[in-house]
C-alpha positions as a Markdown table, in Angstrom:
| # | Residue | x | y | z |
|---|---|---|---|---|
| 1 | Met | 29.5 | 36.3 | -4.7 |
| 2 | Ile | 26.5 | 38.6 | -4.4 |
| 3 | Leu | 26.8 | 42.3 | -4.9 |
| 4 | Ser | 24.1 | 43.6 | -2.6 |
| 5 | Gly | 22.2 | 46.9 | -2.5 |
| 6 | Gly | 23.8 | 48.5 | -5.5 |
| 7 | Ile | 22.0 | 50.5 | -8.3 |
| 8 | Val | 22.1 | 48.4 | -11.4 |
| 9 | Cys | 22.4 | 50.5 | -14.6 |
| 10 | Asp | 21.8 | 48.3 | -17.6 |
| 11 | Pro | 20.9 | 49.5 | -21.1 |
| 12 | Val | 18.2 | 46.8 | -21.5 |
| 13 | Ile | 16.8 | 45.9 | -18.0 |
| 14 | Ala | 17.4 | 49.1 | -16.1 |
| 15 | Pro | 18.5 | 52.0 | -18.3 |
| 16 | Ser | 17.7 | 54.6 | -15.6 |
| 17 | Gly | 19.1 | 52.5 | -12.7 |
| 18 | Lys | 17.3 | 50.1 | -10.4 |
| 19 | Arg | 18.3 | 48.8 | -6.9 |
| 20 | Leu | 19.0 | 45.1 | -7.5 |
| 21 | Asp | 21.4 | 42.4 | -6.3 |
| 22 | Val | 23.8 | 40.7 | -8.7 |
| 23 | Trp | 24.8 | 37.1 | -8.1 |
| 24 | Ile | 28.1 | 36.1 | -9.8 |
| 25 | Glu | 29.1 | 32.4 | -9.9 |
| 26 | Asn | 31.8 | 30.7 | -11.9 |
| 27 | Gly | 32.6 | 33.9 | -13.8 |
| 28 | Arg | 29.1 | 34.5 | -15.0 |
| 29 | Ile | 25.9 | 36.3 | -14.0 |
| 30 | Lys | 23.8 | 33.7 | -12.2 |
| 31 | Lys | 20.9 | 35.9 | -11.1 |
| 32 | Ile | 19.8 | 39.6 | -10.9 |
| 33 | Ala | 16.9 | 40.4 | -8.6 |
| 34 | Arg | 15.8 | 42.3 | -5.5 |
| 35 | Asn | 17.1 | 41.0 | -2.2 |
| 36 | Ile | 18.7 | 37.8 | -3.3 |
| 37 | Gln | 18.8 | 35.5 | -0.2 |
| 38 | Glu | 21.3 | 32.6 | -0.6 |
| 39 | Lys | 23.2 | 30.9 | 2.2 |
| 40 | His | 26.8 | 30.1 | 2.0 |
| 41 | Val | 27.5 | 32.8 | -0.7 |
| 42 | Thr | 29.8 | 35.7 | 0.0 |
| 43 | Arg | 28.0 | 39.1 | 0.0 |
| 44 | Met | 29.5 | 42.4 | -0.7 |
| 45 | Asp | 27.5 | 45.4 | 0.4 |
| 46 | Ile | 27.8 | 48.2 | -2.2 |
| 47 | Lys | 24.7 | 50.2 | -1.1 |
| 48 | Gly | 24.3 | 53.5 | -3.0 |
| 49 | Lys | 27.0 | 52.6 | -5.6 |
| 50 | Arg | 26.2 | 52.0 | -9.3 |
| 51 | Ile | 26.9 | 48.8 | -11.1 |
| 52 | Tyr | 27.4 | 49.1 | -14.8 |
| 53 | Pro | 28.1 | 46.4 | -17.4 |
| 54 | Gly | 31.8 | 46.4 | -18.3 |
| 55 | Phe | 32.4 | 49.1 | -20.8 |
| 56 | Val | 33.4 | 48.3 | -24.4 |
| 57 | Asp | 36.0 | 50.5 | -26.1 |
| 58 | Met | 36.1 | 49.6 | -29.8 |
| 59 | His | 39.2 | 51.7 | -30.7 |
| 60 | Val | 42.5 | 51.4 | -28.8 |
| 61 | His | 46.2 | 51.2 | -29.7 |
| 62 | Leu | 47.9 | 48.8 | -27.3 |
| 63 | Arg | 51.4 | 49.3 | -28.9 |
| 64 | Glu | 52.4 | 45.7 | -28.5 |
| 65 | Pro | 54.3 | 44.3 | -30.4 |
| 66 | Gly | 57.0 | 46.8 | -31.4 |
| 67 | Gln | 56.4 | 49.9 | -29.2 |
| 68 | Thr | 56.3 | 48.7 | -25.7 |
| 69 | His | 58.3 | 51.8 | -24.5 |
| 70 | Lys | 54.9 | 53.5 | -25.0 |
| 71 | Glu | 52.5 | 50.9 | -23.8 |
| 72 | Asp | 52.0 | 47.1 | -23.6 |
| 73 | Met | 49.2 | 44.7 | -23.0 |
| 74 | Ala | 49.6 | 44.7 | -19.2 |
| 75 | Thr | 49.7 | 48.5 | -18.8 |
| 76 | Ala | 47.0 | 49.2 | -21.3 |
| 77 | Thr | 44.6 | 46.7 | -20.0 |
| 78 | Arg | 45.3 | 47.8 | -16.4 |
| 79 | Ala | 44.4 | 51.4 | -17.5 |
| 80 | Ala | 41.3 | 50.1 | -19.1 |
| 81 | Ala | 40.2 | 48.2 | -16.0 |
| 82 | Ala | 40.8 | 51.4 | -13.9 |
| 83 | Gly | 38.3 | 53.1 | -16.2 |
| 84 | Gly | 35.7 | 50.3 | -16.0 |
| 85 | Val | 36.5 | 49.0 | -19.5 |
| 86 | Thr | 36.4 | 45.2 | -19.8 |
| 87 | Thr | 36.5 | 44.7 | -23.6 |
| 88 | Val | 38.7 | 46.5 | -26.1 |
| 89 | Leu | 39.2 | 46.3 | -29.9 |
| 90 | Ala | 42.9 | 46.8 | -30.6 |
| 91 | Met | 44.0 | 48.4 | -33.9 |
| 92 | Pro | 46.7 | 46.6 | -36.0 |
| 93 | Asn | 49.2 | 49.4 | -36.5 |
| 94 | Thr | 51.8 | 47.7 | -34.4 |
| 95 | Ile | 55.4 | 47.0 | -35.5 |
| 96 | Pro | 55.1 | 44.8 | -37.5 |
| 97 | Pro | 51.5 | 45.4 | -38.4 |
| 98 | Ile | 49.0 | 42.6 | -37.7 |
| 99 | Asp | 48.5 | 41.7 | -41.3 |
| 100 | Arg | 48.6 | 37.8 | -41.4 |
| 101 | Lys | 47.3 | 35.0 | -39.4 |
| 102 | Glu | 50.6 | 34.2 | -37.8 |
| 103 | Arg | 50.9 | 37.7 | -36.4 |
| 104 | Tyr | 47.3 | 37.6 | -35.3 |
| 105 | Gln | 47.9 | 34.4 | -33.4 |
| 106 | Glu | 51.1 | 35.8 | -31.8 |
| 107 | Val | 49.4 | 39.0 | -30.5 |
| 108 | Met | 46.4 | 37.0 | -29.2 |
| 109 | Ser | 48.9 | 34.8 | -27.3 |
| 110 | Ile | 50.4 | 37.9 | -25.8 |
| 111 | Ala | 47.0 | 39.1 | -24.8 |
| 112 | Arg | 46.1 | 35.8 | -23.1 |
| 113 | Glu | 49.4 | 36.0 | -21.1 |
| 114 | Lys | 49.4 | 39.6 | -20.1 |
| 115 | Ala | 46.0 | 41.2 | -20.5 |
| 116 | Cys | 43.7 | 41.5 | -17.4 |
| 117 | Ile | 40.6 | 42.2 | -19.6 |
| 118 | Glu | 39.2 | 40.9 | -22.9 |
| 119 | Val | 41.2 | 42.0 | -25.9 |
| 120 | Leu | 39.8 | 41.7 | -29.4 |
| 121 | Gln | 42.3 | 42.3 | -32.2 |
| 122 | Ala | 41.6 | 43.9 | -35.6 |
| 123 | Cys | 43.8 | 43.0 | -38.5 |
| 124 | Ala | 45.1 | 45.2 | -41.3 |
| 125 | Met | 43.3 | 45.4 | -44.6 |
| 126 | Thr | 46.4 | 45.8 | -46.6 |
| 127 | Val | 49.8 | 44.2 | -46.4 |
| 128 | Gly | 52.0 | 46.3 | -44.1 |
| 129 | Arg | 49.2 | 48.8 | -44.0 |
| 130 | Lys | 50.8 | 50.3 | -47.1 |
| 131 | Gly | 47.5 | 50.6 | -49.0 |
| 132 | Glu | 48.8 | 48.6 | -52.0 |
| 133 | Lys | 47.8 | 44.9 | -51.6 |
| 134 | Leu | 44.9 | 43.4 | -49.7 |
| 135 | Thr | 45.6 | 41.0 | -46.9 |
| 136 | Asp | 44.1 | 37.5 | -46.9 |
| 137 | Phe | 40.7 | 38.3 | -45.4 |
| 138 | Glu | 39.6 | 34.7 | -45.6 |
| 139 | Ser | 42.6 | 33.3 | -43.7 |
| 140 | Leu | 42.3 | 36.0 | -41.1 |
| 141 | Lys | 38.6 | 35.1 | -40.6 |
| 142 | Glu | 39.4 | 31.4 | -40.2 |
| 143 | Thr | 41.9 | 32.3 | -37.5 |
| 144 | Gly | 39.3 | 34.3 | -35.6 |
| 145 | Cys | 39.7 | 37.9 | -36.8 |
| 146 | Leu | 36.3 | 39.4 | -37.6 |
| 147 | Trp | 37.4 | 43.1 | -37.8 |
| 148 | Leu | 39.6 | 44.7 | -40.4 |
| 149 | Ser | 41.2 | 48.2 | -40.5 |
| 150 | Asp | 44.2 | 50.1 | -41.7 |
| 151 | Asp | 43.6 | 52.6 | -38.9 |
| 152 | Gly | 46.3 | 55.2 | -38.5 |
| 153 | Ser | 45.9 | 55.6 | -42.2 |
| 154 | Ser | 43.3 | 55.1 | -44.9 |
| 155 | Ile | 43.4 | 53.3 | -48.2 |
| 156 | Gln | 43.6 | 56.0 | -50.8 |
| 157 | Asp | 43.2 | 53.8 | -53.9 |
| 158 | Gln | 39.5 | 53.7 | -54.8 |
| 159 | Lys | 39.9 | 50.6 | -57.0 |
| 160 | Leu | 41.6 | 48.8 | -54.1 |
| 161 | Leu | 38.8 | 49.9 | -51.7 |
| 162 | Phe | 36.2 | 48.5 | -54.1 |
| 163 | Met | 38.1 | 45.2 | -54.3 |
| 164 | Ala | 38.2 | 45.1 | -50.5 |
| 165 | Cys | 34.4 | 45.6 | -50.4 |
| 166 | Glu | 34.0 | 42.7 | -52.9 |
| 167 | Arg | 36.0 | 40.5 | -50.6 |
| 168 | Leu | 34.2 | 41.7 | -47.5 |
| 169 | Arg | 30.9 | 40.8 | -49.0 |
| 170 | Leu | 32.1 | 37.2 | -49.0 |
| 171 | Thr | 33.7 | 37.1 | -45.6 |
| 172 | Gly | 31.2 | 39.3 | -43.6 |
| 173 | Gln | 34.0 | 40.9 | -41.6 |
| 174 | Leu | 33.5 | 44.4 | -40.2 |
| 175 | Trp | 35.4 | 47.2 | -42.0 |
| 176 | Val | 36.6 | 49.8 | -39.4 |
| 177 | Glu | 37.5 | 52.9 | -41.4 |
| 178 | His | 39.8 | 55.8 | -40.4 |
| 179 | Pro | 38.2 | 58.3 | -42.9 |
| 180 | Glu | 40.9 | 60.6 | -44.3 |
| 181 | Ile | 41.8 | 62.0 | -47.7 |
| 182 | Ala | 45.5 | 62.2 | -47.3 |
| 183 | Leu | 45.9 | 64.8 | -50.1 |
| 184 | Leu | 43.7 | 67.2 | -48.1 |
| 185 | Ala | 44.8 | 66.4 | -44.5 |
| 186 | Met | 48.5 | 66.4 | -45.4 |
| 187 | Gly | 49.5 | 65.5 | -41.8 |
| 188 | Lys | 48.8 | 69.0 | -40.5 |
| 189 | Pro | 48.6 | 69.3 | -36.7 |
| 190 | Leu | 45.5 | 71.6 | -36.4 |
| 191 | His | 42.1 | 72.1 | -37.8 |
| 192 | Asp | 41.9 | 74.5 | -40.8 |
| 193 | Gly | 40.4 | 77.4 | -38.9 |
| 194 | Ser | 41.1 | 80.6 | -37.0 |
| 195 | Val | 43.6 | 79.1 | -34.6 |
| 196 | Ser | 45.8 | 77.6 | -37.3 |
| 197 | Arg | 45.6 | 80.8 | -39.3 |
| 198 | Glu | 46.7 | 82.8 | -36.3 |
| 199 | Arg | 49.9 | 80.7 | -36.3 |
| 200 | Gly | 50.3 | 81.0 | -40.0 |
| 201 | Trp | 49.9 | 77.3 | -40.4 |
| 202 | Gln | 47.9 | 75.3 | -43.0 |
| 203 | Gly | 45.4 | 73.1 | -41.2 |
| 204 | Gln | 43.2 | 70.0 | -41.9 |
| 205 | Pro | 39.9 | 70.9 | -43.5 |
| 206 | Arg | 36.7 | 69.1 | -42.5 |
| 207 | Glu | 36.5 | 67.8 | -46.1 |
| 208 | Ala | 39.6 | 65.6 | -45.5 |
| 209 | Glu | 37.3 | 63.5 | -43.3 |
| 210 | Ser | 33.8 | 64.0 | -44.7 |
| 211 | Leu | 34.8 | 63.3 | -48.3 |
| 212 | Ala | 36.4 | 60.1 | -47.2 |
| 213 | Val | 33.2 | 59.1 | -45.3 |
| 214 | Leu | 31.2 | 59.7 | -48.4 |
| 215 | Gln | 33.5 | 57.8 | -50.7 |
| 216 | Ala | 33.9 | 54.8 | -48.4 |
| 217 | Gly | 30.2 | 54.8 | -47.5 |
| 218 | Leu | 29.1 | 54.8 | -51.1 |
| 219 | Leu | 31.4 | 51.9 | -52.0 |
| 220 | Ala | 30.3 | 49.9 | -48.9 |
| 221 | Gly | 26.6 | 50.6 | -49.7 |
| 222 | Leu | 27.1 | 49.6 | -53.3 |
| 223 | Ala | 28.8 | 46.3 | -52.3 |
| 224 | Gly | 26.4 | 45.7 | -49.4 |
| 225 | Val | 29.0 | 45.4 | -46.7 |
| 226 | Arg | 29.2 | 46.9 | -43.2 |
| 227 | Val | 31.5 | 49.8 | -42.6 |
| 228 | His | 32.2 | 51.5 | -39.2 |
| 229 | Phe | 33.6 | 55.1 | -39.4 |
| 230 | Thr | 35.8 | 55.8 | -36.4 |
| 231 | His | 36.7 | 59.0 | -34.5 |
| 232 | Leu | 34.4 | 61.4 | -36.4 |
| 233 | Ser | 35.3 | 65.0 | -35.6 |
| 234 | Ser | 33.2 | 67.3 | -37.9 |
| 235 | Trp | 29.7 | 68.4 | -38.5 |
| 236 | Gln | 30.1 | 67.6 | -42.2 |
| 237 | Ser | 30.9 | 64.0 | -41.3 |
| 238 | Val | 27.8 | 63.7 | -39.1 |
| 239 | Glu | 25.7 | 64.9 | -42.0 |
| 240 | Ala | 27.4 | 62.4 | -44.4 |
| 241 | Val | 26.8 | 59.5 | -42.0 |
| 242 | Arg | 23.2 | 60.6 | -41.5 |
| 243 | Met | 22.6 | 60.5 | -45.3 |
| 244 | Leu | 24.4 | 57.2 | -45.7 |
| 245 | Lys | 22.3 | 55.6 | -43.0 |
| 246 | Arg | 19.2 | 56.6 | -44.9 |
| 247 | Trp | 20.5 | 55.2 | -48.1 |
| 248 | Tyr | 22.0 | 51.9 | -46.8 |
| 249 | Pro | 20.1 | 50.8 | -43.6 |
| 250 | Gly | 22.0 | 48.4 | -41.5 |
| 251 | Leu | 25.4 | 48.9 | -43.2 |
| 252 | Ile | 26.7 | 52.2 | -41.7 |
| 253 | Thr | 27.8 | 52.8 | -38.1 |
| 254 | Ser | 30.2 | 55.3 | -36.5 |
| 255 | Asp | 31.8 | 56.6 | -33.3 |
| 256 | Thr | 33.4 | 59.7 | -32.0 |
| 257 | Ala | 35.8 | 60.2 | -29.1 |
| 258 | Pro | 35.4 | 62.0 | -25.8 |
| 259 | His | 38.0 | 64.8 | -26.6 |
| 260 | Tyr | 35.9 | 65.9 | -29.6 |
| 261 | Leu | 32.8 | 66.2 | -27.3 |
| 262 | Leu | 34.6 | 68.2 | -24.5 |
| 263 | Leu | 37.3 | 70.2 | -26.3 |
| 264 | Thr | 37.7 | 72.4 | -29.3 |
| 265 | Glu | 40.6 | 74.1 | -31.2 |
| 266 | Glu | 40.3 | 77.0 | -28.7 |
| 267 | Asp | 41.5 | 74.6 | -26.0 |
| 268 | Val | 44.6 | 74.0 | -28.0 |
| 269 | Lys | 45.3 | 77.7 | -28.2 |
| 270 | Gln | 44.6 | 78.3 | -24.5 |
| 271 | Ser | 46.9 | 75.4 | -23.5 |
| 272 | Gly | 49.8 | 77.1 | -25.3 |
| 273 | Tyr | 49.6 | 74.6 | -28.2 |
| 274 | Asp | 50.1 | 71.6 | -25.9 |
| 275 | Pro | 51.2 | 68.5 | -28.0 |
| 276 | Asn | 48.9 | 66.5 | -25.7 |
| 277 | Lys | 46.0 | 68.1 | -27.5 |
| 278 | Lys | 47.2 | 66.9 | -30.9 |
| 279 | Met | 45.3 | 64.0 | -32.4 |
| 280 | Asn | 44.2 | 63.0 | -35.8 |
| 281 | Pro | 41.7 | 64.2 | -36.8 |
| 282 | Pro | 42.3 | 67.4 | -34.9 |
| 283 | Leu | 40.0 | 69.2 | -32.5 |
| 284 | Arg | 37.7 | 71.5 | -34.4 |
| 285 | Lys | 35.1 | 74.2 | -33.6 |
| 286 | Pro | 32.1 | 74.5 | -31.2 |
| 287 | Arg | 29.8 | 73.9 | -34.1 |
| 288 | Asp | 31.5 | 70.5 | -34.7 |
| 289 | Arg | 31.4 | 69.6 | -31.1 |
| 290 | Gln | 27.7 | 70.3 | -30.9 |
| 291 | Ala | 26.9 | 68.4 | -34.1 |
| 292 | Leu | 28.7 | 65.4 | -32.8 |
| 293 | Leu | 26.7 | 65.5 | -29.6 |
| 294 | Asp | 23.5 | 66.0 | -31.5 |
| 295 | Gly | 24.5 | 63.0 | -33.7 |
| 296 | Leu | 24.9 | 60.8 | -30.7 |
| 297 | Leu | 21.6 | 61.9 | -29.2 |
| 298 | Asp | 19.6 | 61.2 | -32.4 |
| 299 | Gly | 21.4 | 57.9 | -33.2 |
| 300 | Thr | 23.4 | 59.1 | -36.2 |
| 301 | Ile | 26.6 | 58.3 | -34.3 |
| 302 | Asp | 26.3 | 55.0 | -32.5 |
| 303 | Cys | 29.0 | 55.0 | -29.8 |
| 304 | Val | 31.9 | 56.6 | -28.2 |
| 305 | Ala | 35.5 | 55.1 | -28.3 |
| 306 | Ser | 38.7 | 56.5 | -26.8 |
| 307 | Asp | 41.2 | 56.1 | -29.7 |
| 308 | His | 43.7 | 55.4 | -26.9 |
| 309 | Ala | 47.1 | 56.2 | -28.5 |
| 310 | Pro | 50.0 | 56.3 | -26.1 |
| 311 | His | 53.2 | 58.3 | -26.8 |
| 312 | Thr | 56.1 | 59.0 | -24.4 |
| 313 | Gln | 56.8 | 62.4 | -22.8 |
| 314 | Glu | 60.0 | 62.7 | -24.9 |
| 315 | Glu | 58.1 | 62.0 | -28.1 |
| 316 | Lys | 55.5 | 64.7 | -27.3 |
| 317 | Ala | 58.1 | 67.2 | -26.0 |
| 318 | Val | 59.2 | 68.3 | -29.5 |
| 319 | Gly | 56.3 | 70.8 | -30.0 |
| 320 | Ile | 52.9 | 70.5 | -31.6 |
| 321 | Glu | 54.1 | 70.6 | -35.2 |
| 322 | Lys | 56.5 | 67.7 | -34.9 |
| 323 | Ala | 54.9 | 65.7 | -32.1 |
| 324 | Pro | 53.1 | 62.4 | -33.1 |
| 325 | Phe | 49.3 | 62.4 | -33.2 |
| 326 | Gly | 47.4 | 60.8 | -30.4 |
| 327 | Val | 46.3 | 60.9 | -26.8 |
| 328 | Val | 45.6 | 58.2 | -24.2 |
| 329 | Gly | 42.0 | 57.8 | -23.2 |
| 330 | Val | 40.8 | 54.3 | -22.3 |
| 331 | Gln | 40.9 | 55.1 | -18.6 |
| 332 | Thr | 39.0 | 58.3 | -19.0 |
| 333 | Leu | 36.3 | 57.1 | -21.4 |
| 334 | Phe | 33.6 | 56.6 | -18.8 |
| 335 | Ser | 34.4 | 59.6 | -16.7 |
| 336 | Ala | 34.6 | 62.0 | -19.6 |
| 337 | Leu | 31.1 | 60.8 | -20.7 |
| 338 | Val | 29.8 | 61.3 | -17.2 |
| 339 | Thr | 31.3 | 64.8 | -17.1 |
| 340 | Leu | 29.7 | 65.6 | -20.5 |
| 341 | Ala | 26.3 | 64.1 | -19.3 |
| 342 | Lys | 26.3 | 66.3 | -16.2 |
| 343 | Lys | 27.1 | 69.5 | -18.2 |
| 344 | Gln | 24.5 | 68.7 | -20.8 |
| 345 | Asn | 21.9 | 67.1 | -18.5 |
| 346 | Ile | 21.9 | 63.9 | -20.5 |
| 347 | Pro | 20.3 | 61.0 | -18.6 |
| 348 | Ser | 22.2 | 57.7 | -18.2 |
| 349 | Lys | 19.6 | 55.8 | -20.2 |
| 350 | Lys | 20.7 | 57.9 | -23.2 |
| 351 | Trp | 24.5 | 57.8 | -22.9 |
| 352 | Leu | 25.1 | 54.3 | -21.4 |
| 353 | Pro | 24.5 | 52.4 | -24.6 |
| 354 | Trp | 27.2 | 54.5 | -26.3 |
| 355 | Ile | 29.9 | 52.6 | -24.3 |
| 356 | Thr | 28.1 | 49.3 | -23.7 |
| 357 | Leu | 25.4 | 47.8 | -25.9 |
| 358 | Asn | 26.0 | 49.7 | -29.1 |
| 359 | Pro | 29.7 | 49.0 | -29.6 |
| 360 | Ala | 29.1 | 45.3 | -28.6 |
| 361 | Arg | 26.4 | 45.0 | -31.2 |
| 362 | Ile | 28.6 | 46.6 | -33.9 |
| 363 | Leu | 31.4 | 44.2 | -33.0 |
| 364 | Gly | 29.1 | 41.2 | -32.9 |
| 365 | Ile | 29.8 | 40.2 | -29.3 |
| 366 | Asp | 27.4 | 39.5 | -26.5 |
| 367 | Arg | 28.7 | 42.1 | -24.1 |
| 368 | Gly | 27.6 | 45.5 | -22.6 |
| 369 | Arg | 24.5 | 44.2 | -20.7 |
| 370 | Phe | 23.5 | 42.0 | -17.8 |
| 371 | Ala | 21.6 | 38.8 | -18.2 |
| 372 | Pro | 21.7 | 35.4 | -16.5 |
| 373 | Gly | 24.4 | 33.2 | -18.1 |
| 374 | Met | 26.4 | 36.1 | -19.5 |
| 375 | Ile | 30.1 | 36.6 | -18.7 |
| 376 | Ala | 30.4 | 38.7 | -15.5 |
| 377 | Asn | 32.0 | 41.8 | -16.8 |
| 378 | Leu | 31.0 | 44.7 | -14.6 |
| 379 | Thr | 32.2 | 47.8 | -12.9 |
| 380 | Ile | 31.2 | 49.5 | -9.6 |
| 381 | Val | 31.2 | 53.3 | -9.6 |
| 382 | Asp | 30.8 | 56.2 | -7.3 |
| 383 | Gln | 29.1 | 58.6 | -9.7 |
| 384 | Glu | 29.1 | 61.5 | -7.3 |
| 385 | Thr | 32.9 | 61.6 | -6.9 |
| 386 | Ser | 35.3 | 63.5 | -9.2 |
| 387 | Trp | 39.0 | 62.9 | -9.7 |
| 388 | Glu | 41.9 | 64.8 | -11.3 |
| 389 | Val | 43.5 | 63.5 | -14.4 |
| 390 | Ser | 47.3 | 63.5 | -13.8 |
| 391 | Glu | 50.4 | 61.5 | -14.3 |
| 392 | His | 49.8 | 60.0 | -10.9 |
| 393 | Thr | 46.3 | 58.9 | -11.5 |
| 394 | Leu | 46.8 | 57.4 | -15.0 |
| 395 | Phe | 47.8 | 53.8 | -15.2 |
| 396 | Ser | 49.0 | 53.9 | -18.8 |
| 397 | Arg | 52.8 | 53.7 | -19.4 |
| 398 | Ser | 52.4 | 57.0 | -21.3 |
| 399 | His | 50.5 | 60.0 | -19.9 |
| 400 | Asn | 49.7 | 62.0 | -23.0 |
| 401 | Ser | 46.1 | 62.8 | -22.0 |
| 402 | Ala | 44.2 | 65.7 | -23.5 |
| 403 | Phe | 42.5 | 66.0 | -20.1 |
| 404 | Leu | 45.6 | 66.4 | -18.0 |
| 405 | Gly | 44.8 | 68.8 | -15.1 |
| 406 | Met | 41.0 | 68.5 | -15.5 |
| 407 | Arg | 38.6 | 67.1 | -13.0 |
| 408 | Leu | 36.3 | 64.5 | -14.3 |
| 409 | Asp | 33.1 | 63.1 | -12.7 |
| 410 | Gly | 32.5 | 59.5 | -11.9 |
| 411 | Arg | 35.1 | 57.4 | -10.2 |
| 412 | Val | 35.5 | 53.6 | -10.8 |
| 413 | Leu | 35.8 | 51.8 | -7.5 |
| 414 | Ala | 36.2 | 48.2 | -8.8 |
| 415 | Thr | 36.1 | 46.3 | -12.1 |
| 416 | Tyr | 35.4 | 42.6 | -12.7 |
| 417 | Ala | 36.3 | 40.8 | -15.9 |
| 418 | Gly | 34.9 | 37.3 | -16.2 |
| 419 | Gly | 33.9 | 37.5 | -12.5 |
| 420 | Lys | 37.5 | 38.2 | -11.5 |
| 421 | Leu | 38.5 | 41.4 | -9.7 |
| 422 | Val | 40.9 | 43.1 | -12.0 |
| 423 | Tyr | 40.9 | 46.6 | -10.5 |
| 424 | Glu | 40.1 | 48.0 | -7.1 |
| 425 | Val | 40.6 | 51.7 | -6.2 |
| 426 | Gly | 43.7 | 52.3 | -4.1 |
| 427 | Lys | 45.3 | 49.0 | -4.9 |
């Protein structure tokens, strides 16, 4: 198949977009060039539409096994495909947690059976994600797991963290860290600011995150291991990562999520304290939002990930204080970034690597770009069309989006994973 007349947007060969044809054969990219002329090959005219490498979302919760009433491999990956995402890294806080090789093998078997896109699976750093005993890093690596995280929580024992770093130095696996000092965060639903104080509530201070970034970053740097800080939300954390990157080049990476770039605690207040705007860490202030954007623009923050965390309507209906943390976001990852880029006048050559090449490099996979011989993961987009986020337009089993009711720019028309059509708008 030849995709003809589209505008190829690739972070390496065409960061600003270039009119090129893309020839796909046997699930891989065969050729990228102007006006490819080849007989006996099906052509698809997509004149004026943009072709991106399939997006890479390095932080999602697929909820399988154990919580399939919220989401499962089929619904989550269908939602991902509808958002142009062709590779995800799933977190291990399932029921039971993915904390041993047998469970890793089981969940990968489920992915092969039910997922329509590429699923990478992280495994827990501690047994049962209890923060008490390290998992068998070596055995997990031998089984194929190259990413470790206790996401959803954070190891609080500094001695255990140092022991984990010593082990990671030998295995070379990536440590994906949910930075949180539990003693300071205390599971509070809002940022410790004017909105929480108006309600008479204690909130989560920035230091609950930034202190954890400093502690984990220093330990990782001391041991010489790679650590990736996920879903950063505060200006203090940006400053901490900036400093750690200077001290330990090549070891420190980080991401933030679209809701931290588009929303603040004021949006929580204006929504009437909508539980669908409750996530951990919480939405903070305009200063934090601007610092996160500045961090992305100057390279302090490497990428953007959704932190896709489905919960049912019933679970979220108990009010913001008692509702579980988390929002869905894998389907809106791309469109939220396009919306941000239009508001802030950010060129595609700047933001495209945040959801393609950069997360792929951090994960150690050859994705997020176009080149002959590469797997044909790509998405076709109408960038000039907007769409409304609603229960009817979301493909996840749960609809707890922070963007419900908003119009986002950039509509995915079709997504190919391994050269196979896995999503087409209207079907």
